[in-house]
C-alpha positions as CSV (number, residue, x, y, z in Angstrom):
1,X,-78.9,-11.8,-76.5
2,X,-78.5,-7.7,-76.9
3,X,-76.3,-7.8,-73.2
4,X,-73.7,-10.0,-75.1
5,X,-74.5,-7.7,-78.4
6,X,-73.9,-4.7,-76.5
7,X,-70.6,-6.2,-74.3
8,X,-69.0,-7.4,-77.5
9,X,-69.7,-3.5,-79.0
10,X,-68.3,-2.1,-75.4
11,X,-65.5,-4.1,-74.5
12,X,-63.0,-3.0,-77.0
13,X,-63.3,0.4,-75.4
14,X,-62.9,-1.0,-71.6
15,X,-60.0,-2.8,-72.4
16,X,-58.3,0.3,-73.9
17,X,-57.8,1.6,-70.8
18,X,-55.9,0.7,-67.8
19,X,-58.2,-1.7,-65.4
20,X,-58.9,-0.5,-62.2
21,X,-59.7,2.9,-64.1
22,X,-61.8,0.6,-66.3
23,X,-63.5,-1.1,-63.3
24,X,-64.1,2.3,-61.5
25,X,-65.6,3.7,-64.7
26,X,-68.3,0.8,-64.9
27,X,-69.0,0.9,-61.0
28,X,-69.4,4.5,-61.1
29,X,-71.8,4.8,-63.9
30,X,-73.8,1.6,-62.3
31,X,-73.5,3.1,-59.0
32,X,-74.6,6.6,-60.1
33,X,-78.4,5.2,-60.8
34,X,-78.6,1.7,-59.4
35,X,-82.5,1.2,-60.0
36,X,-82.3,2.3,-63.7
37,X,-80.2,0.5,-64.5
38,X,-81.2,-2.7,-62.2
39,X,-85.0,-2.4,-64.3
40,X,-82.9,-2.5,-67.7
41,X,-80.8,-5.0,-67.2
42,X,-83.2,-7.0,-65.6
43,X,-85.5,-6.7,-68.5
44,X,-82.7,-8.3,-70.7
45,X,-81.2,-10.6,-68.6
46,X,-83.7,-11.5,-65.3
47,X,-83.0,-14.0,-62.7
48,X,-82.3,-17.4,-62.7
49,X,-84.6,-20.2,-64.0
50,X,-87.5,-21.0,-60.5
51,X,-86.3,-24.6,-60.6
52,X,-82.3,-23.7,-59.6
53,X,-83.8,-22.0,-56.5
54,X,-82.1,-23.7,-53.4
55,X,-80.2,-23.9,-49.7
56,X,-77.1,-22.3,-48.6
57,X,-76.9,-23.6,-45.4
58,X,-79.8,-21.1,-43.4
59,X,-79.7,-18.8,-46.7
60,X,-82.5,-19.3,-49.7
61,X,-80.8,-18.5,-53.0
62,X,-82.4,-17.7,-55.9
63,X,-79.6,-19.8,-57.8
64,X,-76.6,-21.3,-57.5
65,X,-74.2,-18.8,-59.2
66,X,-73.0,-15.8,-56.7
67,X,-71.2,-12.7,-56.7
68,X,-67.8,-13.1,-55.5
69,X,-66.5,-10.2,-53.0
70,X,-63.6,-7.7,-54.8
71,X,-66.3,-6.8,-57.4
72,X,-68.5,-4.3,-55.7
73,X,-66.3,-3.4,-52.2
74,X,-68.3,-0.6,-50.9
75,X,-71.8,-1.9,-52.0
76,X,-72.5,1.0,-55.1
77,X,-75.0,-0.8,-57.1
78,X,-76.1,-3.5,-54.5
79,X,-79.0,-3.3,-56.1
80,X,-77.9,-4.1,-59.8
81,X,-76.6,-7.0,-59.4
82,X,-79.5,-9.8,-59.3
83,X,-80.6,-8.2,-62.4
84,X,-77.6,-9.4,-64.3
85,X,-78.9,-13.2,-62.5
86,X,-76.8,-13.5,-59.6
87,X,-78.7,-15.7,-57.2
88,X,-77.2,-14.1,-54.1
89,X,-74.2,-11.5,-54.1
90,X,-71.1,-10.9,-51.9
91,X,-70.3,-6.9,-51.4
92,X,-66.4,-6.5,-49.7
93,X,-64.3,-6.7,-48.9
94,X,-64.3,-3.9,-46.5
95,X,-62.2,-2.9,-43.4
96,X,-62.8,-1.6,-39.9
97,X,-60.6,1.3,-40.8
98,X,-61.4,3.0,-44.2
99,X,-58.2,2.7,-46.2
100,X,-56.7,3.7,-49.5
101,X,-55.2,0.4,-50.5
102,X,-51.3,-0.3,-52.0
103,X,-49.9,1.8,-54.4
104,X,-51.2,2.4,-58.1
105,X,-50.8,0.4,-61.0
106,X,-52.4,-3.0,-59.0
107,X,-54.9,-4.1,-61.2
108,X,-53.6,-6.2,-64.3
109,X,-55.4,-7.9,-67.3
110,X,-53.9,-10.9,-68.7
111,X,-56.2,-11.3,-71.9
112,X,-55.3,-14.3,-73.7
113,X,-55.5,-16.2,-70.5
114,X,-59.0,-14.4,-69.3
115,X,-57.3,-14.1,-66.0
116,X,-56.4,-10.9,-63.6
117,X,-53.2,-9.8,-61.3
118,X,-54.4,-8.1,-58.0
119,X,-52.5,-6.4,-55.8
120,X,-55.3,-3.7,-54.4
121,X,-54.9,-4.3,-50.2
122,X,-58.2,-3.9,-49.4
123,X,-59.2,-1.0,-50.1
124,X,-62.5,0.5,-49.1
125,X,-64.5,3.3,-47.1
126,X,-64.5,1.5,-44.4
127,X,-67.4,-1.7,-42.5
128,X,-69.1,1.5,-41.4
129,X,-69.6,3.6,-44.6
130,X,-71.0,0.2,-45.7
131,X,-73.2,-0.4,-43.2
132,X,-74.7,3.0,-43.8
133,X,-75.3,2.6,-47.6
134,X,-76.9,-1.0,-47.1
135,X,-79.3,0.5,-43.9
136,X,-80.3,3.3,-46.0
137,X,-81.3,0.5,-48.4
138,X,-83.2,-1.2,-46.3
139,X,-85.1,1.8,-45.2
140,X,-86.4,2.6,-48.0
141,X,-87.6,-0.5,-49.0
142,X,-85.0,-1.3,-52.0
143,X,-83.4,-3.9,-50.4
144,X,-82.5,-7.0,-53.1
145,X,-84.9,-10.4,-53.8
146,X,-81.4,-12.3,-52.9
147,X,-79.3,-12.9,-50.3
148,X,-76.7,-10.6,-49.9
149,X,-73.6,-10.5,-47.9
150,X,-70.3,-8.9,-46.3
151,X,-67.0,-9.8,-46.6
152,X,-64.5,-8.3,-44.0
153,X,-61.1,-8.0,-43.8
154,X,-58.4,-7.6,-41.2
155,X,-57.6,-3.7,-41.5
156,X,-53.5,-3.4,-42.8
157,X,-52.7,-1.2,-39.1
158,X,-54.3,-3.4,-37.1
159,X,-51.2,-5.4,-35.5
160,X,-51.4,-9.5,-35.6
161,X,-51.5,-10.6,-31.9
162,X,-55.0,-12.4,-31.3
163,X,-56.9,-9.5,-29.0
164,X,-56.1,-7.0,-32.1
165,X,-56.9,-8.9,-34.8
166,X,-60.3,-10.3,-33.2
167,X,-61.5,-6.4,-31.9
168,X,-60.6,-5.0,-35.9
169,X,-62.7,-8.2,-37.1
170,X,-65.7,-7.8,-34.5
171,X,-66.1,-4.0,-34.9
172,X,-66.9,-4.7,-38.8
173,X,-69.2,-7.8,-37.5
174,X,-71.0,-5.7,-35.4
175,X,-72.0,-2.7,-37.7
176,X,-72.8,-5.2,-40.4
177,X,-74.3,-8.0,-38.7
178,X,-78.0,-6.5,-38.5
179,X,-77.9,-4.8,-42.0
180,X,-76.2,-8.2,-44.0
181,X,-78.0,-11.7,-44.9
182,X,-74.7,-13.5,-43.7
183,X,-70.9,-12.5,-43.1
184,X,-67.9,-13.7,-44.8
185,X,-64.8,-13.5,-42.8
186,X,-61.2,-13.3,-45.3
187,X,-59.0,-14.4,-43.8
188,X,-56.7,-15.4,-47.3
189,X,-56.4,-12.7,-49.5
190,X,-52.3,-12.1,-50.2
191,X,-52.1,-8.4,-50.7
192,X,-52.4,-7.2,-46.8
193,X,-49.0,-8.4,-44.8
194,X,-49.4,-10.9,-42.5
195,X,-53.4,-11.6,-43.1
196,X,-52.3,-15.1,-44.4
197,X,-51.0,-16.5,-41.4
198,X,-54.8,-15.6,-39.7
199,X,-55.4,-19.1,-41.6
200,X,-53.4,-21.1,-39.0
201,X,-55.4,-23.8,-37.3
202,X,-55.0,-22.3,-34.0
203,X,-55.3,-18.4,-34.6
204,X,-58.0,-19.5,-37.4
205,X,-60.3,-21.1,-34.6
206,X,-59.9,-19.1,-32.1
207,X,-60.8,-15.9,-34.4
208,X,-63.9,-18.0,-35.8
209,X,-65.4,-19.0,-32.4
210,X,-65.4,-15.2,-30.9
211,X,-66.8,-14.1,-34.4
212,X,-69.3,-16.5,-34.9
213,X,-71.3,-15.5,-31.3
214,X,-70.8,-12.1,-31.9
215,X,-72.7,-12.3,-35.8
216,X,-75.6,-13.1,-33.1
217,X,-77.2,-15.6,-35.3
218,X,-76.2,-14.5,-38.6
219,X,-74.7,-17.2,-40.8
220,X,-71.2,-16.5,-41.0
221,X,-68.9,-18.2,-43.8
222,X,-65.2,-18.1,-43.8
223,X,-63.4,-17.9,-47.1
224,X,-59.7,-19.8,-47.8
225,X,-56.7,-19.4,-49.9
226,X,-55.4,-22.5,-52.3
227,X,-51.6,-22.2,-51.6
228,X,-52.3,-24.9,-49.2
229,X,-51.0,-28.7,-49.0
230,X,-54.4,-30.6,-48.8
231,X,-53.5,-32.5,-46.3
232,X,-53.2,-28.6,-44.2
233,X,-56.4,-27.5,-45.8
234,X,-58.1,-30.3,-44.3
235,X,-57.0,-29.4,-40.9
236,X,-58.6,-26.0,-41.5
237,X,-61.1,-27.1,-43.0
238,X,-61.9,-28.8,-39.5
239,X,-61.1,-26.0,-37.4
240,X,-63.7,-23.8,-39.5
241,X,-66.2,-27.0,-38.4
242,X,-65.5,-27.2,-35.3
243,X,-65.5,-23.3,-34.5
244,X,-68.9,-22.8,-35.8
245,X,-69.2,-21.7,-39.1
246,X,-71.8,-21.8,-41.0
247,X,-69.5,-22.0,-44.3
248,X,-66.3,-22.2,-46.2
249,X,-66.0,-20.3,-49.6
250,X,-63.1,-21.6,-51.3
251,X,-61.0,-20.2,-52.3
252,X,-59.4,-17.1,-53.1
253,X,-56.6,-15.8,-55.5
254,X,-53.0,-17.5,-55.4
255,X,-50.1,-16.2,-55.7
256,X,-48.7,-19.1,-57.7
257,X,-48.6,-18.6,-61.7
258,X,-50.4,-22.1,-62.7
259,X,-50.2,-21.9,-66.9
260,X,-48.7,-19.7,-69.0
261,X,-50.5,-16.1,-67.3
262,X,-47.7,-14.1,-68.8
263,X,-46.1,-11.1,-66.3
264,X,-45.0,-13.7,-64.0
265,X,-42.9,-11.2,-62.1
266,X,-46.4,-9.2,-61.2
267,X,-47.3,-9.7,-57.5
268,X,-50.4,-9.9,-56.3
269,X,-53.0,-12.3,-56.5
270,X,-54.2,-14.6,-59.7
271,X,-57.4,-15.1,-60.4
272,X,-59.8,-15.8,-63.6
273,X,-58.8,-18.9,-66.1
274,X,-55.6,-19.5,-64.7
275,X,-56.7,-20.6,-61.5
276,X,-59.4,-23.3,-62.1
277,X,-57.1,-26.6,-61.9
278,X,-55.6,-25.2,-58.7
279,X,-59.3,-24.1,-57.4
280,X,-60.7,-27.0,-58.5
281,X,-58.5,-29.6,-56.8
282,X,-58.4,-27.8,-53.7
283,X,-62.4,-27.3,-53.6
284,X,-62.6,-30.8,-53.8
285,X,-60.2,-31.5,-50.9
286,X,-62.6,-28.7,-49.2
287,X,-65.8,-30.5,-49.5
288,X,-64.6,-33.9,-48.8
289,X,-63.1,-32.3,-45.1
290,X,-66.6,-30.8,-44.7
291,X,-68.2,-34.0,-45.7
292,X,-71.6,-32.2,-45.6
293,X,-71.4,-30.6,-42.6
294,X,-71.3,-27.1,-43.1
295,X,-71.7,-26.0,-46.9
296,X,-69.6,-25.4,-49.1
297,X,-68.9,-21.9,-52.4
298,X,-66.6,-22.9,-55.1
299,X,-64.8,-19.9,-56.3
300,X,-62.0,-19.8,-58.5
301,X,-61.7,-19.2,-62.9
302,X,-65.3,-20.4,-62.7
303,X,-66.6,-19.1,-66.5
304,X,-68.2,-22.0,-68.0
305,X,-71.3,-23.9,-67.7
306,X,-69.2,-27.6,-67.4
307,X,-67.6,-26.0,-64.5
308,X,-70.4,-24.9,-62.9
309,X,-71.8,-28.2,-63.1
310,X,-68.9,-30.3,-61.7
311,X,-68.5,-28.0,-58.7
312,X,-72.0,-28.4,-58.1
313,X,-71.4,-32.6,-58.7
314,X,-68.7,-32.4,-56.6
315,X,-70.7,-31.5,-53.5
316,X,-70.4,-27.4,-54.0
317,X,-73.9,-25.7,-52.9
318,X,-73.0,-23.2,-54.8
319,X,-70.5,-20.9,-56.6
320,X,-69.5,-17.6,-57.0
321,X,-67.7,-15.8,-59.9
322,X,-65.9,-12.6,-60.5
323,X,-63.4,-12.8,-63.0
324,X,-65.7,-14.3,-65.3
325,X,-67.5,-11.2,-65.7
326,X,-64.5,-8.9,-66.9
327,X,-63.8,-11.3,-69.7
328,X,-67.2,-12.6,-70.7
329,X,-69.5,-9.6,-70.0
330,X,-73.1,-8.9,-68.2
331,X,-74.4,-12.0,-69.6
332,X,-72.2,-14.4,-68.5
333,X,-74.5,-15.0,-65.7
334,X,-77.9,-16.0,-67.5
335,X,-76.3,-17.8,-69.7
336,X,-74.6,-20.2,-67.1
337,X,-78.2,-20.8,-64.9
338,X,-80.2,-20.9,-68.4
339,X,-77.1,-23.8,-69.5
340,X,-77.3,-24.9,-65.8
341,X,-81.4,-25.1,-66.1
342,X,-81.4,-27.4,-69.7
343,X,-79.2,-29.9,-67.8
């Protein structure tokens, strides 16, 4: 496949650069001419095989593999991702207030382990800027053919009391509900001080109970962390279900360092292949606790066809990936979907 050949040739150059610089170079290049790149990459990769289309709650997705939040925070290349074969796309995380994120360096590759450690801190241009960009796409008739979701988080400057937190999230909901196909509430990033305290059962229930009606019928998913004991995670799932969410995304990055990751003293959330065993175990807990009442999207270290099949076999409605794309290249989604179609 030409995409795989191009990746083998280009990867050494990109990996010679600082991880965040390589990310910005790639996204900036793609975002400068997204329609052109979408046409080119679509010809090389294409969408999922037709037999893989399915429902994700109220959404109809083209295939079970979606783009996880974090890769395209500000929607710079929204049109591009379906051309690589993604069945749905999640942008963000964005916050109500634009913010620069944490000091650099803040993104680190663990190349032998195919993992990433990040402490980005929700660097983004703000939910208003993303809403304007997405509205322009819709108005120009260039909206992707697959669902596009927006992942929203808490601004760093916002206090952690219930009313302040709710107002912060609701500002982003009100800006994005008319342009996104779904919303994802992120209370599980480890890189915003105090954010994970919002995953406690009662604060989370109260927040979701305010976000769901504010979304005015737009599906609301909640993204949870893997760093729970199973019994605590089951209670979190129950709160999410009772609060009226449309689905759960499990899991976010981990503060733990499973396996031999190197850089054990490096702060931040770990993603990629080392996360897989922990994520898979926690995803099973979430699926069991959700008990078919709302769909679960499995994410965390997915980069092989057997992992996709395993999560779908557990009962996930879909999966997402991000880090795998960094290490395996832009042909990964095409390969995974076609392996899945072959059974």
